[in-house]
C-alpha positions as CSV (number, residue, x, y, z in Angstrom):
1,M,25.5,-2.7,9.0
2,L,29.0,-1.6,6.5
3,I,31.8,0.2,8.7
4,A,34.0,2.3,5.9
5,Q,35.3,5.0,7.6
6,N,37.0,5.6,4.5
7,G,34.0,5.7,2.0
8,I,33.9,2.2,-0.4
9,N,37.4,3.1,-2.4
10,E,40.3,0.4,-3.1
11,G,42.2,-0.6,0.0
12,S,40.3,0.8,2.6
13,E,39.4,-1.2,5.8
14,A,35.4,-2.0,6.0
15,E,33.6,-4.0,8.5
16,V,30.7,-5.6,7.5
17,Y,27.5,-6.7,9.6
18,G,24.9,-8.6,8.8
19,W,23.1,-12.4,8.3
20,V,24.6,-14.5,5.2
21,L,22.7,-15.0,2.5
22,S,24.5,-17.3,0.6
23,I,27.9,-19.4,1.0
24,R,30.0,-20.9,-2.3
25,E,33.0,-22.0,-1.3
26,Q,35.6,-23.5,-4.5
27,K,38.8,-25.4,-3.5
28,T,40.9,-22.4,-2.4
29,I,38.5,-19.5,-1.7
30,S,34.9,-18.7,-0.3
31,F,32.6,-16.2,-1.5
32,I,29.5,-15.3,1.1
33,I,26.8,-13.1,0.3
34,V,25.7,-11.1,2.5
35,Y,22.4,-8.9,3.5
36,E,23.0,-5.2,5.5
37,N,20.5,-3.1,5.4
38,R,18.4,-4.2,2.6
39,K,21.9,-4.4,0.6
40,Q,23.6,-6.9,-0.8
41,V,27.7,-7.0,0.4
42,Q,30.0,-10.1,-1.2
43,L,32.8,-11.2,1.2
44,V,35.6,-13.2,-0.3
45,I,37.3,-15.6,1.7
46,N,41.2,-16.6,0.9
47,D,41.5,-17.9,4.0
48,K,40.2,-21.5,4.8
49,K,40.6,-21.4,8.3
50,L,38.4,-18.3,8.5
51,M,35.4,-20.3,7.4
52,S,33.6,-21.7,10.6
53,S,31.7,-24.8,11.1
54,Q,29.5,-23.3,12.4
55,L,28.7,-20.6,9.5
56,K,25.5,-21.6,8.0
57,Q,23.2,-19.3,5.6
58,N,21.4,-17.0,7.5
59,S,24.2,-17.4,10.8
60,V,24.1,-13.6,11.7
61,I,27.9,-12.2,11.2
62,W,30.5,-9.4,12.0
63,A,32.8,-9.7,9.1
64,K,36.4,-7.3,9.0
65,G,38.6,-6.7,6.0
66,I,39.9,-4.5,2.8
67,I,38.0,-3.5,0.1
68,K,38.4,-4.7,-3.8
69,I,36.4,-2.7,-6.5
70,T,34.9,-5.0,-8.5
71,D,32.2,-4.9,-11.4
72,K,31.4,-8.6,-10.4
73,A,30.6,-7.8,-7.0
74,P,26.9,-6.8,-5.7
75,N,27.4,-3.1,-5.5
76,G,30.7,-2.6,-7.5
77,F,32.9,-4.0,-4.4
78,E,33.4,-7.2,-2.2
79,I,35.7,-7.2,1.3
80,H,38.2,-9.8,1.1
81,V,38.0,-10.8,4.9
82,N,40.7,-11.0,7.3
83,S,38.9,-11.1,10.8
84,M,35.2,-13.0,11.0
85,K,33.0,-14.0,14.2
86,V,29.7,-15.8,14.2
87,L,27.0,-13.5,16.1
88,S,24.4,-15.9,15.5
89,K,23.7,-19.1,14.1
90,P,19.9,-20.9,13.1
91,K,19.1,-23.4,15.8
92,K,17.2,-25.9,12.4
93,L,16.8,-26.0,9.3
94,P,14.7,-23.5,7.6
95,P,11.2,-25.0,6.0
96,F,12.0,-23.4,2.5
97,N,15.4,-21.9,0.6
98,I,15.0,-18.3,0.4
99,M,17.3,-18.4,-2.3
100,S,15.6,-20.9,-3.9
101,R,13.9,-20.4,-7.3
102,D,11.1,-22.6,-6.8
103,I,9.2,-20.2,-4.5
104,P,7.3,-22.3,-1.8
105,T,3.4,-22.0,-1.5
106,L,2.4,-18.9,0.5
107,D,0.4,-19.9,3.0
108,L,3.6,-21.3,4.0
109,R,5.4,-18.3,3.0
110,L,3.3,-16.1,5.0
111,D,3.2,-18.7,7.9
112,F,7.2,-18.3,8.3
113,R,6.5,-14.5,6.9
114,A,10.2,-12.9,9.1
115,L,11.8,-15.9,7.5
116,D,10.3,-14.8,3.7
117,L,10.7,-11.6,3.7
118,R,14.7,-12.2,3.6
119,R,13.9,-13.0,-0.2
120,P,15.8,-10.5,-2.5
121,Y,12.5,-9.9,-3.9
122,N,10.7,-9.2,-0.9
123,I,13.2,-6.6,0.3
124,D,13.4,-5.1,-2.9
125,L,9.5,-4.8,-2.9
126,F,9.1,-3.3,0.7
127,T,11.6,-1.0,-0.2
128,L,9.7,0.0,-2.9
129,R,6.5,0.4,-0.5
130,S,8.2,2.5,1.8
131,K,9.2,4.8,-1.4
132,V,6.1,5.1,-2.0
133,L,4.4,6.4,0.9
134,H,7.6,8.7,0.9
135,Y,6.6,10.0,-2.7
136,F,2.6,10.3,-2.0
137,R,3.9,12.0,1.5
138,E,6.3,14.5,-0.5
139,Y,3.4,15.4,-2.6
140,L,1.0,16.1,-0.3
141,I,3.0,18.5,2.2
142,S,3.8,20.0,-1.0
143,K,0.5,20.5,-2.2
144,D,0.0,22.4,1.3
145,F,-1.6,19.4,2.9
146,L,-1.5,18.8,6.8
147,E,-1.2,15.1,8.2
148,V,-2.6,13.8,11.0
149,Q,-3.8,11.0,13.1
150,T,-7.3,10.3,14.1
151,P,-8.9,7.6,16.1
152,K,-9.2,4.0,15.6
153,I,-11.9,2.9,18.2
154,I,-14.8,4.7,17.4
155,A,-18.6,5.3,18.9
156,T,-20.4,4.8,15.6
157,A,-19.6,3.6,12.2
158,S,-18.0,5.5,9.4
159,E,-19.7,4.7,6.7
160,G,-22.3,2.8,7.5
161,G,-23.0,-0.9,6.6
162,A,-22.5,-4.3,8.7
163,A,-18.8,-4.2,7.6
164,L,-17.5,-3.7,10.8
165,F,-15.5,-5.7,14.2
166,P,-17.1,-4.1,17.2
167,L,-15.2,-4.7,21.0
168,M,-15.9,-3.1,24.4
169,Y,-14.1,-0.5,24.9
170,Y,-14.2,-0.7,28.6
171,D,-18.3,-0.5,29.4
172,K,-19.5,0.5,26.3
173,Q,-19.4,-1.0,22.9
174,A,-17.4,0.5,20.0
175,F,-15.4,-0.5,16.8
176,L,-12.6,-0.7,14.7
177,A,-13.0,2.4,12.3
178,Q,-14.1,1.7,9.2
179,S,-12.3,5.3,7.5
180,P,-11.4,8.4,9.1
181,Q,-14.1,10.0,7.4
182,L,-15.8,11.9,9.4
183,Y,-13.1,13.1,11.5
184,K,-10.9,14.0,8.2
185,E,-14.0,16.0,7.4
186,E,-14.2,17.9,10.7
187,L,-11.2,18.7,10.4
188,I,-10.7,20.9,7.6
189,M,-13.0,23.4,9.7
190,S,-9.4,23.9,10.9
191,F,-6.9,22.7,8.9
192,E,-8.6,22.9,5.6
193,R,-6.6,20.1,3.7
194,V,-5.4,17.1,5.6
195,F,-4.3,13.9,4.9
196,E,-4.0,10.7,6.6
197,I,-1.8,7.4,5.9
198,G,-3.1,4.5,8.6
199,P,-5.6,1.5,9.3
200,I,-8.5,1.0,7.7
201,F,-10.9,-2.4,9.1
202,R,-13.3,-4.0,7.5
203,A,-15.1,-7.4,8.4
204,E,-15.8,-8.9,5.3
205,P,-15.9,-12.6,5.2
206,S,-15.1,-12.9,2.1
207,R,-11.4,-13.8,1.4
208,T,-10.5,-13.0,-2.8
209,L,-6.8,-11.9,-4.5
210,K,-7.8,-7.4,-3.8
211,H,-9.9,-8.0,-0.3
212,L,-8.0,-7.4,3.4
213,S,-9.5,-7.1,6.6
214,E,-7.1,-4.9,7.6
215,A,-5.4,-2.7,4.9
216,I,-3.4,0.6,5.0
217,S,-5.5,4.0,2.9
218,L,-4.7,7.1,2.2
219,D,-7.3,9.4,3.1
220,I,-7.4,13.2,2.1
221,E,-9.7,16.0,2.5
222,A,-9.7,19.7,1.8
223,A,-12.0,22.8,1.9
224,F,-13.7,24.2,-1.5
225,Y,-11.9,21.2,-3.9
226,K,-15.0,19.9,-6.2
227,N,-15.6,16.9,-7.6
228,E,-13.1,17.2,-11.2
229,D,-10.7,19.1,-8.9
230,L,-10.3,15.8,-6.5
231,M,-9.9,13.5,-10.4
232,D,-7.1,16.4,-10.9
233,F,-5.6,16.5,-8.0
234,L,-5.4,12.2,-7.1
235,E,-4.4,11.9,-10.9
236,N,-1.5,14.2,-10.4
237,M,-0.6,12.2,-7.4
238,I,-0.5,8.9,-8.7
239,K,1.5,10.5,-11.8
240,Y,4.0,12.2,-9.9
241,V,4.4,8.8,-7.2
242,I,5.5,6.5,-10.5
243,N,7.0,8.8,-12.3
244,K,9.4,9.0,-9.0
245,L,10.0,5.3,-8.8
246,Y,11.2,5.2,-13.4
247,E,13.5,8.5,-11.8
248,K,14.8,6.8,-8.7
249,D,14.0,3.6,-8.1
250,S,14.5,1.7,-11.1
251,E,16.4,-1.1,-11.1
252,A,14.4,-2.3,-7.6
253,L,11.9,-1.9,-10.3
254,K,13.3,-4.5,-12.6
255,R,14.6,-7.3,-10.1
256,I,11.2,-7.4,-9.2
257,K,9.9,-7.6,-13.0
258,A,7.3,-4.5,-12.4
259,P,4.8,-4.2,-15.4
260,I,5.7,-0.3,-17.1
261,L,2.9,2.0,-16.6
262,D,2.3,4.4,-19.0
263,V,0.8,7.7,-17.1
264,S,2.1,9.6,-19.9
265,K,-2.1,10.6,-21.3
266,K,-4.2,11.7,-19.1
267,F,-6.4,9.7,-17.4
268,P,-9.9,9.2,-19.5
269,R,-13.3,9.9,-16.7
270,Y,-16.4,8.6,-18.0
271,S,-19.7,8.1,-16.6
272,Y,-21.4,5.4,-14.7
273,S,-24.2,5.4,-17.4
274,E,-21.9,5.3,-20.0
275,V,-20.1,2.1,-18.6
276,V,-24.1,0.8,-17.9
277,S,-24.1,1.5,-22.3
278,W,-21.8,-0.9,-22.3
279,V,-22.1,-3.2,-20.1
280,N,-25.7,-3.4,-22.0
281,K,-24.0,-3.5,-25.6
282,N,-20.6,-6.0,-25.4
283,L,-21.9,-8.1,-22.0
284,E,-25.0,-8.3,-20.5
285,E,-28.2,-6.8,-19.8
286,I,-27.9,-4.4,-16.3
287,H,-30.3,-1.4,-15.7
288,E,-29.5,2.1,-14.8
289,G,-29.0,2.2,-10.9
290,D,-27.6,-0.9,-10.5
291,D,-24.1,-1.9,-9.2
292,L,-21.1,-2.6,-11.5
293,S,-20.1,-6.3,-10.4
294,S,-16.5,-7.1,-10.7
295,K,-17.5,-9.3,-13.5
296,H,-18.1,-5.5,-15.8
297,L,-16.0,-3.5,-14.1
298,E,-13.3,-6.3,-15.1
299,A,-14.5,-6.9,-18.7
300,F,-14.5,-3.1,-19.0
301,G,-11.1,-2.6,-17.0
302,N,-9.9,-4.9,-20.0
303,H,-11.7,-2.9,-23.0
304,V,-10.1,0.5,-21.8
305,G,-6.8,-0.5,-20.5
306,G,-4.8,1.4,-17.7
307,F,-6.1,4.1,-14.9
308,Y,-9.4,5.7,-15.8
309,F,-12.3,7.1,-13.4
310,I,-16.0,6.0,-13.5
311,K,-17.4,8.9,-12.4
312,D,-21.2,10.5,-11.0
313,W,-22.5,7.0,-9.6
314,P,-26.3,6.5,-8.4
315,L,-26.8,8.5,-5.2
316,K,-28.4,5.1,-3.3
317,L,-24.6,3.3,-3.8
318,K,-22.6,6.4,-2.1
319,P,-22.5,6.6,1.7
320,F,-24.2,9.2,3.4
321,Y,-22.2,11.9,3.2
322,I,-21.5,12.4,-0.7
323,Q,-23.4,15.5,-2.7
324,P,-26.9,14.8,-4.9
325,K,-26.5,15.9,-8.3
326,D,-29.2,15.6,-10.6
327,G,-31.2,14.2,-8.1
328,D,-30.7,10.8,-7.8
329,Y,-26.7,11.0,-8.9
330,S,-23.7,12.0,-7.4
331,N,-20.7,13.7,-7.8
332,S,-18.5,11.2,-6.7
333,F,-15.7,9.0,-8.8
334,D,-13.6,6.0,-8.4
335,L,-10.4,5.7,-9.9
336,M,-9.6,2.0,-11.4
337,Y,-6.6,0.4,-12.9
338,K,-8.0,-2.0,-15.3
339,G,-10.6,-4.1,-13.3
340,L,-9.7,-2.8,-9.8
341,E,-10.6,-0.1,-7.4
342,L,-8.2,2.3,-6.2
343,S,-9.6,5.0,-4.8
344,S,-13.1,6.6,-4.1
345,G,-14.0,9.8,-3.6
346,G,-16.3,12.7,-4.1
347,E,-17.4,16.0,-3.2
348,R,-19.5,15.9,0.4
349,V,-22.5,16.7,2.1
350,H,-22.3,20.7,3.8
351,D,-25.3,21.2,4.6
352,P,-26.1,19.5,7.9
353,T,-30.3,19.3,6.5
354,L,-29.1,17.6,3.7
355,L,-26.7,15.0,6.0
356,R,-30.0,13.7,8.1
357,K,-31.5,13.1,4.4
358,G,-28.3,11.4,3.2
359,L,-28.6,9.1,6.8
360,K,-32.1,8.4,6.2
361,R,-31.4,6.8,2.8
362,S,-28.8,5.2,4.0
363,G,-31.0,3.7,7.0
364,L,-29.3,5.1,9.4
365,S,-29.7,6.9,12.6
366,A,-29.2,10.7,12.9
367,K,-28.9,10.1,16.7
368,S,-26.2,7.6,16.4
369,F,-24.3,11.0,14.6
370,K,-25.6,13.7,16.4
371,Y,-22.2,14.7,18.0
372,H,-20.7,14.7,13.4
373,L,-24.1,17.1,13.2
374,E,-23.2,18.8,15.3
375,V,-20.3,20.3,14.0
376,Y,-22.4,21.7,11.0
377,N,-23.7,23.9,13.0
378,Y,-20.8,26.0,13.0
379,G,-19.7,26.3,9.4
380,M,-19.1,24.0,7.7
381,P,-17.1,24.7,3.9
382,P,-17.8,22.8,1.1
383,H,-15.2,20.3,1.0
384,G,-14.7,16.8,-0.7
385,G,-11.7,14.3,-0.3
386,F,-11.1,10.7,-1.5
387,G,-9.2,7.0,0.1
388,L,-6.9,5.5,-1.8
389,G,-6.4,2.1,-1.3
390,V,-2.4,1.3,-1.0
391,D,-1.7,-1.7,-1.0
392,R,-4.1,-1.9,-3.9
393,F,-2.0,0.1,-5.3
394,M,0.8,-1.2,-4.3
395,M,-0.3,-4.3,-6.4
396,V,-0.7,-2.5,-9.6
397,V,2.9,-0.9,-8.8
398,T,4.7,-4.2,-8.4
399,G,2.0,-6.2,-11.2
400,V,1.5,-8.5,-8.4
401,E,-2.0,-10.5,-8.2
402,N,-2.7,-11.0,-4.8
403,I,-2.8,-8.2,-2.6
404,R,-1.3,-10.5,0.9
405,E,1.7,-10.2,-0.8
406,V,2.7,-6.4,-0.8
407,V,1.3,-6.7,2.9
408,L,4.3,-7.5,5.6
409,Y,1.3,-9.1,7.7
410,P,-1.6,-9.8,5.8
411,R,-4.7,-10.2,7.9
412,D,-7.4,-11.9,6.7
413,V,-10.8,-14.0,7.5
414,K,-8.5,-16.7,7.9
415,R,-5.3,-15.5,9.2
416,L,-4.9,-13.8,12.2
417,I,-1.2,-15.0,12.7
418,P,1.8,-14.4,12.5
């Protein structure tokens, strides 16, 4: 915390509370870099008597002094200290130096995540993550979407499949929500356009660079939106957020050496069948209706580069609530960045008879979805939506290859603590 009653001006008095990032002592002068509210402040100490023997890296201190404007200090000013007190001192040496150029292994850093998050790189990264969420909300609210919160303890699988975390809900079995899908579809009957930013849970045993057991998803649902409308909306939202970052947060992006993303052109849109044809021609033989593997998507993504859509997927590869198209296909899409899937969405079934067929096709019991099917008897409008993986989007924005780097406390098949 920085307290400067008269602003950051030459000769003004200031107080600062923060933790010590680094100490550099010379014969007659000492320099201390302190973190306060995610910003670095340089303290200059000319009186050696102020340098307590208790003062060490990671100490928490209070200091008071006079502001001096200088381009050589972080943020363009430093404080020449005349009073200082150590408020809390570290009890032992940390397992790694947060200022070292030699970065320890990710597992070690995650074991001591609270300390690792003090690294300047992480301060910038998670500040950018907060900004990204703010810009998403800003865009959605400007388009008259209402933010909602839906239950994360549910009675029935929202997506189908076996990747569920079961739990006991008093005397009943329940699950952690895979997505807010069914709730957000029901909510558009009242609110027309809704969005949610919240956790989703997938009990997938794989431990890859792009999968987590708990992730943050941005989900939208909107009445009267068709497939092309949804892709337009998602593309424009992505461009808005990225352009906002370059406009408002370019210095932080430079400090973490984030890639420059070109979003000046329209995102290409390829049909599933076009991608299959490309794979058959350039990689290996697959059949129409086969799922596209990570290898296929990686190769095609490197060929295309940047952001692009794959649309019109086979119906059998999509959830039960996706609207059919031309028999065996669907009004659906995935947004990709190179080989990484960022979002999946499409038009939804709004006819209860067709929805029952979708449940049967997916091997799900209509009885388990009785409460949801009942809602369709009261006027469900045509609608569509998508879910966007916030953590994966942050991988793209920052250029990070391991999804755990962009999550404060990641959860996967091998990590439940801290």
